[in-house]
N, C-alpha and C positions, 0 to 999 in steps of 0.2 A: 648779110646772110641770104636775103632774097629768096629765089626759087628753091634754094637748096634745103630750106627748112622742111623737115618731115617730123611730125609729132603723132602721138597715138593716145587714144583712150581705151582702156582694157578692162571692161566690167566683167564680173562673174555673174552668170544668170542664176544666182542662188537666193535672190530676193528682189524687191522692187528697187528702182533707182533712188538711192539715198541723196538727200539734198547736198551733202558734202561731196559725194561722188559727182553730182551734177556740176558743182562749182569747179571741180578738177577738170571735167570735160570742157566746161566753158572756157577756162583759162588756156587750155590747149588749143581750142578752136580759135579763140581771139588772137593768140600768138601766131598761129598759122596764117590766119586771114590778114593780120597786120603785116606780116613779113612776106605775103604773097606765096606762102608755102602750101603744104598739104597736111590734112588732118585725117588720120585713119582710125578705123574702129576694129578692135580685136576682141573676140569673145573668149574669155579664159574659162572654158567649160570642162576642165579636166576632172573636176569633182563630179563623178558620174551620179552619185546618189542625190546630191543636193541641187544639181543643175536641172532647171525645168524650162520647157518651152514657153510656158505662160509668163515666166519672169523675163525671158529674152524678149518676147513680144512687147511687154510693158516697158522695158528699158529702151528699146528702139522707138516705141511710140512716144515716150517722154522726151527723148532726144529730138525727135522730129517736131514735137510740140514746142520745144524751146527754140527751134530753128537752127539746131546744131547739125548741119548737113556734113556728111563725111565723103571723102574721096575714095574711089576704087571700090572693090568688093570687100565684104566682110571677111575677116580671117578668123577661123575657128581652130582653137588649139586641139580640140578633140579629133580633128581630121589630119593632124600632123604628127601623130604618135610615131609612125614609122620613120619619119624624118628625124625626130629627136633621138630615137634609138640608134639610128645610123651614126649620129654625131657622138653619142655616148660610147658606142662601140669603138669609134676612132680614138677616143680618149683612153679607153681600156687598152687598145692595141699599142698605144704610146706609153703605157704604164703611168698615165696621169690619172687614171681611175681604175677601180677594181671591183669585181663582184663581191657581194656580202649578203649571204643568206637570201638570195633571190633579188636583192636590191643592187644598185650600183652606187658606189661612193667615189667622189672626186677628192684627190689628194690636195689639200690646201696648205699654204705656207704655215709654218709653226712659229716662226720668229719674225721680228721686224714690225713694220707698220704697213697698214693698208689705208690709203687715203685718196681723196678726190676733191676737186674744186667745185663747190656748189655755186650755181649762179646767184642764189639768194643769200646763202649763209657763209660763203667764202670757203676757206680750206677746212675740211673735216678729216681727221685722222683717227685711226683705231690702232692701238698698240696690242699686238696679238698676245703678248705675255700677260697683259692686264685683262683682256677680253678673251678668256679661255675658250668660251663656246665658239668663237670665230676660228679657233685653231683646230677644231674637230673636223675630221673629214666630212664633206658635205654630201648628203644623199641627193643624187641627181635623178635616179629612177627608183620608184618604190617597188616593193615586192609584188604589188598587184599589176605591174606592167605599165603604170602611168608615170609621166615625168613629174618632177617636183616644180613648184612655182618658180624658184630662183633659176633653175636650169632652163625651163621653157621660155621664160621672159628674155633671158640673154640671147637664146637662139632666135626668137621671134624678132626682137628689136634689131638684131644684126641683119637678118634676112629681109626685113622691111625697110632697111636703110634709115632707121630712126635717128635723127640728129640730136634731138632734145627730148629728154625724159622728164616731163613735168608731172609730179605726183605728190601725194600728201606726205608730210614729214614723218608720218608713222612708218614710212618705208626707208627712212635713213639707215636703220640697222640692217636692212636687207642689202644695201648697196655694197658694203665690204664683203659680203658673201658672193656677190655677182662679179666684182672686179677681177678676181683671180681667174674666173672662167673666161672673161674677155681676153685676158692675156694668153691663157692656155690654148684658146681656139683661134687666136690671131684676129679677133674681131676689133673693129674700130669702136672705141668707147664713145657713147653719146655725151652730150653736156647734160648734167643733172641739175634739176631745180626742184627742191622739196618745199612745197608750200604749206603754211600752217593749217591746222585743222579748224573746222568751224566749232565754236564752243556754245554751250547753252548759257543762259543768263547767270548761272551759278559758276561759270567759267570752267565747267567740266566738259568733256567731249560730248558733242550733240548726240542725244539718244532719245528713245521714245518717251522717257519720263519728262522730257522738255516739251512734249507735244508731237505734232506731225513731223515725220522725218523724211517721207518719200515725196518725190515730185508729184506722184499720182494723187496724194492727199491734198496737196496745194491746188492742183488742177481741179479736183472735185469740189474744193471749197470756194472756187470762183476767183482764183488769182489769174491775171492775164500773163501770158508767156513773156511779153515784152517787159512787164513790170518785174517778174521774177529774174529775168536776165539782168536788168538794170540793178536790182538789189544785190544779187549774188556777185556781180562784178565789183561792186563797191564794198563787198564783205571781204576785206583783205587786200584791196587795191585802191589806190587813190589817183585821180587825174591831176592832183597837184593843187587843187583849190577846194572851195566849199561846195562845188556843184554836186547836186544829188540826183537830178533827173537828166539822163543822157540817153539818147536813142542809140540803137545798135550801130549804125554807121559811124557815129561820133566815137563810140567806144572802140570800135575796130581801128579807127584812125589814130587814136591816142594811146592804145594799150601798149604798155611797156612792162616787161617782167621785173625790171629793176625797181619799179614802184610798188611791188607787192610787199606787204608788211611782213616782218619776220615773226611776229607774235600772232597767236590765234585771235580770230575776229569773233565777236559775240553776236549770235543770231538773235534778233529782236523781232518777234511777231508783230508788235505794234508798229514798228518802223516799216516792215514789209507791207502792212495794211495801208499805211500812209502813202507809200510809194505806189501801191496798186491804185489807191484812190486818185492820185495825180494822173495816172494813165486812163482811168475811167473817165475823168473830166475831159480829157483830150479827144476821146472818141466822138465820132459823129453819132447823132441819135439813131439813125438806121443801123449803123455798125454795132453800137451797144445793144440795140434791141435784138439783133441777130445772135449776139453772144449770150444774151440772157435767156433765149428761147429754150435751151436744154434744161435750164433750172426751173423754168415755168412748166415745161412738159413733165418733169419729174414730180412736180407738185400737183399736176392735174389742172393747171391754169391756162394751158396753151390755147384752148378753143374759145376763150372769153373775149368778146369785142373784136372789132376789125383792126387792121394794121395801123390806121391813122390814130385810133383810140389808144392802142398799145404804145405807139411812139410818143403820144402826148403824155402818157403815164410815165414812160421811161424818162422823158425830159424833165418831168416834175421831180423825179427822185435822183437824177444824175449826180447832183452835188452831195447826196447823202450816202451813196453806195461806196463801200470800201472793199467788199467781196461780192462777187456776182451771186453767190449762193444766199446772200442775205436778202436779196430783192424780194423773193416770194413772201418772206415774213414782213418786210417793211410795207409791202403793198397789199397784204392779204385782204384788207377790208374792201378793196376794190373788186376782188374776185369772189370772196365768200358771200353766199346769199344771206346768212344769218350773222348778226353782230351780237357778240356776248358782252353784256354789261357787268362790270365788276361791282362789288358792294360799294366801293368808293364812288363809282359813277352814279349808282342809284341814290346814294346820299347826296351827291352833288345836285341831282335833279330835284330832290325834296327840299333843298336849302332855300330855293327861291320860288315862292308860290306862283310867280308870273310865268314860269317856264312851261307849265302845262298848256296854257293858252298860246304862248309864243311859238312852241313847237308846232301846234296845229295851224296857226296863222302862216307860219313859214312854209309848211307843207303845201297849203292851199295856194300860196303865192307862186311857189316853184312849179306847181302842176300846170299853171296857166301862162307861165312866162315864155314870151317869144320876143326876140330870138333867145334861145337858151345857150348863152356863151358866158365866159368868165367875166367879161366887162359888164354885161347887162345884169348878171347875177349880183355883182358887187354893188352896182348902182341901186337896184331894187332892194337888196338886203339892207343897205345902209338907210334907205328911206323907211323900211319897216322898223328898224331899230329906233329911229327917231319917233315914229308913230307910237311905238310901244313904250317909249320913255326909258329905253335901256341903253347903257353904254356898250361900246364894242366888246369890252371884256365880259360884261354881264350876258351878252347875247352870243358872241362868237365862240367863247370857250365851251359853254354847255352844248351848243349846237355841234361843235367839233366832236365832242364825246358821243352825242346822239348819233351822228353819222358814221363815226369810225370806231367807236368803242375805246378810243385812246385820247389821251390828253395832249399828245403831240402828233402833228401831221405836217405835210408840206402846206404851201399857201392855201388858205381856207377856201377861197372862192374857186380856185382851180380844182381843188378837191371836190367841191360840190358839183362842178361841171362834169368831171370825169366819173363820178359815181353815177351820174345820170338822173334825169328828171323823175322817172317813176320810182327808182330805187331810193333816191334821196327822200322823196315824199313819204314812202312807206316806212322808212327808218325813223323819220321825224314823228310820224303818227304813233309808231310803236313807243318811242321815247316819251311822247305825251301820255300814253297809257301808263307807262312806268312811273312818270312823275305824279300821276294821279293815283298811284297805288294799284293800277291794274296789272293784268298778266302780260308777260312779254310774248308777243305774237311772232316776231321775226328777228 
């Protein structure tokens, strides 16, 4: 097939880019790049009332974010109305179509079969006597002067030289309406490949009740574009083994439409988060820090600490991040000045009478500690535990709560270091006051 391959993705700017539509665009893009062909973008904006510039901008932005670059200029259906009218008038002149109350109808075959060979499903045929609606003359121009979907699509695909139409299998029923138009207009039919829809976990068509459905929402939640591409590729396509993490170049090299599954693939948010986590682990700390900055800025955390401190913090959490948007919550106690202690934390402090003194001793030790680094903090902390006659569990767990307000955090001594000498001492003294029944100061 080689350079002759020409495919297209044709979104309507009536909403944000749906994750199912993004998967369709991705499969078209992968097929074109694998075959050394071309991938075009056509904007089907003939719905004048529902088409919005804001949706178009979001669709284009989402495609760019996913790395799905297109060839040539954008094609807008709304700019081709005169061209469609000319083609429709030609059909009327040949008595293959006729005016009908301001609209134009195409005369369709009334008997026999309409069929095509689908690249994925094989031969698909429709008996016109059994499918009565297919035998009804097809409206190709509406009374408002705009072309219908099935007519414009046929004209566009022919004019653009599209060789393969890769689209969702919800379009299978449109294909028998389009085939007679190809014949009447003398257009070369493309190869059709109808791919299964993405399903929710209840195996119904993916919709908002299953959670986020637009690429925009996943981007805002902190998913990496390379992870989304990896996940969507394997949602209905298999490389032929159990590999789950494949970079873009490898996917392009191995992509084969023949390996697309014939049944709908179930979208699993947990699996996507796992895949995203794998990509987060692979990033360099500086790169991950850069990608986290918008989420920190949104939370008002961006101005805290210098770059070296922030990268140290990111490194501390890198193994725990599954969505970038989670990071500000995970690391909030490093940024927030005040630590809120839960009732359980207060009860924990009161459970061991030694903690009041331990917190105070630990604060004093940290304030004078030089050098103040993770290794020295660990050595001196363990020496203090021994001096206090406390086990690691008896000392570290309550101190973790005192410093973070949480029972779980990354490595304790790294956490102490990144909280910083003055802030750590202040929090420990506050916890000592709480343990002694005093008021919370910070």
